[in-house]
N, C-alpha and C positions, 0 to 999 in steps of 0.2 A: 327603186330607182337608184342609177349611180350618178354621180357628178361626173362631167366630162369637162375636158380643157381641150383648146384648140391648140393641136400639136404643130401642123405644118400645111401648106398650099403647095400641092406638086402639080407640075405639067409634065406629060410623058411626049415622045418624040413624034406623036402623032396630034399633039395639041389638046389632048384629053386633059381636064383638069379635075383632081381629086383631093376633097379636103379630108386631113386626118383628124380624127378626134382622139384624145387619150383618155382613159380611166384616170380620175385625179387620185383614186387610193387604191390602184391596182394596175396590173400589167398588160391591160387588153386595150387594143385600138380599134376604131371604125374608120372606114373608107367612105366617102361619101360623095359619088361624081356629081360635078356641078357646071351649068353652063359659064360661058366665058362672061357673061357680064356680071353675073353673082359671083364669080372668083376675083373680079376685079374690085368689087365693091367690099370684099373679105378682106383682100390684099390691102385696100386703103385703110381699114379699121386696124388690121393686125398691124402695119406699120405707123400707126396712129398721123398718117398725112392730114394736116389740113385742107380741105376744099373752100372754095370761095363761095359756092352756092349749094344749097341742099340737096341731096340725093332722093331717091325715092323713099329709102328708108329712114333717112332724115326727116322727109314729110310725115311719115307714118307715126314716127315718136312725138313730133311736136304736136299733130294731132290730137294724140292719147294724152299729151300732157294738158295741152290746151282745154281739152274737155274735163280735167281733174281727174284723170285715171292715172294708174301708174303700170308699167310693165314691170312684172314680178319676175318672171322665169321663162325659159323654153324648154320643152320637153321633145325629143324625138321617142316618139311613142308607138310607132308601128314600122314594119318592113313586110311587103307584101308585092313579090313577084319581083323582086330586084328594085322596088320604089319606097324610099323612105318616106315616112309621113312626120309631122311634126306639128306642135299645138302651141302658141303664142297664149300665156296666161297673164290676165290682165285683170287688174284689183280697181275696182270702180263702185263708189257708194258702198264697201262693205261686203260687195259679192266679186266673186271669181268667174270671169268672163274666160273661155277658150276659144281660141280662135284658129281654124286650121291654117297651116301654112306650108309651103315648102322648108325644108331643113335650111336649105342654101340662105333663103330670106331670114328666117329666125334666127339662125346663126350671125348674121350682119348686124341684127339689132340687138342681140347677147353681147356682141363684141362693142356695139357703140355705147350700151347702157352699163356696160360690165355687169352683167346678171347672169345668174346661174344656168348653167347648161346641163340638162338632167337627159338621161337616156332610160328608157324602159327596160328591165333586165331581161324580158323576152327575145328585145332586139339586140343587145349585147350579147346574149347566148346563142342567138342565131347567126349573126355576121361577125362579130368582135373576132380580133385574131392577135396572137402574140407576136412581138418584135422579132423573137428569136426564130420565129419561123419563117422570118423574111430577112435574114440577115445572110446578104449576099457575100460578105468578108469572110463566113464561116460556113460553107454549104453543108448539108444535112449528112453529107457522107465523113465529113471531117469530124463532125460533133462525137464527143466520145459517150455522151449520156443523153439519151432522150426518156422523159416520163412516160410510161407506157399508157397511163389513164390520160394524157394532154396528147399523145398522139394518137389515139385510137378514138376518143370520145367526140361525137359530132350530133348536136342538135338538130342537123339539118338531116331530112330524109334523102335517101338515094337519088330521087328525082331533082332535088333543089340542088342537090351538091353538083350533079351533071350540068343544071342550068345556069349555076354560078361559076363553073369551072372555066369559062371564056375569060373570067376577071382573073384567075390564078397568076397567069403569066405576068399580067400588068401588076399585079400587087407585088411578086417576087421580084419585080425590077426597081421598086420605090428602094430608096435610101432614107430610112427613117432614124435619125441620130435622136438617143438618148439623151434627154436634158437633166 
């Protein structure tokens, strides 16, 4: 498992929203496309905006707390056919309970509660990318040195690469600033 941080929330010219996660102790990023409502909820949490009434995610967290349980962490645990899967891990009476969730919902909860965001190794190996591959200020032809292992290795099969290639131009258009 790799610990991840929320790096940014992007919107492209067509109005698609993508949440960018960054590996805490590493150089890989993960892009997760999300719906508008979830993007708004994530933006509220990222900007620490005070809201007068509870949102759906607040209701979930309040309910868990009222029952004496604790949300411990979230795990992005699978990627299947372009769809990410996540679990919300709850501790209740000494037991660990895993709830299936959309990553966007789980990430709002993680931001609200300031809990760990973990990503399964196989997910990051399959979909992770490096910022240097997306640096629009320094196109590949201007780069003088490219690590052969990084440029040729891919955990994806040819069929998966072709099916994900529709996202390449969108990812390449992102301006991900390192912090």
